[in-house]
C-alpha positions as CSV (number, residue, x, y, z in Angstrom):
1,F,63.8,-14.9,10.3
2,N,61.4,-13.1,13.1
3,T,61.0,-15.0,16.0
4,F,57.8,-14.0,17.9
5,L,56.5,-15.5,22.3
6,F,52.9,-14.8,22.5
7,V,52.1,-14.9,25.6
8,K,49.2,-14.8,28.6
9,K,47.9,-12.7,30.8
10,G,50.2,-13.4,34.4
11,E,52.6,-15.7,32.4
12,L,56.1,-15.4,33.2
13,I,58.3,-14.2,29.8
14,F,61.9,-14.0,32.1
15,H,63.3,-14.2,35.6
16,Q,65.3,-11.9,37.6
17,G,68.6,-13.5,37.6
18,Q,68.0,-16.3,34.4
19,P,71.2,-16.5,32.2
20,F,70.6,-13.5,29.4
21,K,69.1,-15.0,26.1
22,G,68.5,-11.8,23.7
23,Y,66.5,-8.7,24.4
24,F,62.4,-8.8,23.5
25,M,60.8,-6.2,21.4
26,I,57.4,-5.7,22.8
27,K,54.1,-6.0,19.8
28,S,51.1,-5.8,21.9
29,G,49.9,-5.4,25.2
30,V,51.5,-4.0,28.4
31,V,54.6,-5.9,29.8
32,K,55.3,-5.3,33.8
33,T,58.7,-5.6,35.5
34,S,59.5,-6.2,38.9
35,R,62.5,-7.0,41.2
36,V,63.2,-8.7,44.1
37,H,66.0,-7.0,46.7
38,D,68.6,-8.7,48.7
39,S,66.0,-8.2,51.6
40,G,63.3,-9.8,49.9
41,S,61.1,-7.4,49.1
42,K,59.4,-7.0,45.5
43,T,59.3,-3.6,43.9
44,I,57.6,-3.0,40.7
45,L,60.3,-1.0,38.3
46,S,58.0,-0.4,35.3
47,F,54.4,-1.1,32.9
48,K,56.4,-1.4,29.5
49,I,54.2,-0.9,26.2
50,P,53.7,-1.7,22.4
51,G,56.7,0.0,20.7
52,E,59.4,-0.6,24.1
53,Y,62.1,-3.6,25.1
54,L,63.3,-5.7,27.8
55,G,66.9,-7.4,28.5
56,E,68.4,-5.6,30.9
57,I,71.2,-7.1,33.0
58,I,73.7,-7.9,34.9
59,E,77.2,-9.1,34.5
60,T,78.4,-11.6,37.0
61,G,82.4,-12.7,36.1
62,L,81.4,-14.3,32.6
63,E,77.9,-14.2,33.1
64,K,75.2,-12.0,31.8
65,K,71.7,-12.2,33.5
66,Y,68.9,-10.8,33.5
67,S,68.2,-7.6,36.4
68,Y,64.3,-7.9,36.7
69,S,61.6,-10.4,36.0
70,A,58.7,-9.7,32.9
71,F,55.3,-10.7,33.2
72,A,52.9,-10.2,30.1
73,T,49.5,-8.0,32.1
74,E,47.2,-9.1,29.3
75,D,46.0,-11.8,27.4
76,H,47.7,-12.0,23.6
77,T,50.6,-10.3,24.6
78,V,52.8,-10.4,21.8
79,L,57.1,-10.3,22.1
80,E,59.7,-10.3,19.5
81,F,62.7,-12.1,20.5
82,I,65.9,-10.9,19.0
83,P,69.4,-12.9,20.7
84,W,72.2,-11.7,22.0
85,E,73.9,-14.4,19.7
86,D,72.8,-13.0,16.3
87,P,76.0,-12.2,14.4
88,S,74.8,-9.0,13.1
89,L,73.4,-6.7,15.7
90,F,73.0,-3.7,13.4
91,R,69.0,-4.9,13.8
92,L,69.0,-4.6,17.7
93,M,71.2,-0.9,17.0
94,S,68.4,-0.1,14.5
95,I,65.7,-0.6,17.4
96,L,67.0,1.8,19.6
97,E,68.3,4.4,17.8
98,N,64.2,4.3,16.5
99,L,63.1,3.9,20.6
100,Q,65.1,6.8,20.7
101,A,64.0,9.1,18.2
102,E,60.7,8.7,19.4
């Protein structure tokens, strides 16, 4: 079954360096992604719109972590959560294939 998150403007979806739990598909609203560098400077990476997904990772040893932070830029932002532990990644692959086809 689908797990949906409803977030408000300015609300953190996930934080850079947080353990990776899965991907997020944007259903409505706009999401800003940003990264804090070792120097402490912050860079806005992108603004994601409905149909795009979030969840780029970095691997450190045995851990997977989010490589950037993501924040809702609008009230009523809806995200579909796709857990990494899902025994069947066919659903995720289908979503990625659809994105590539667009």
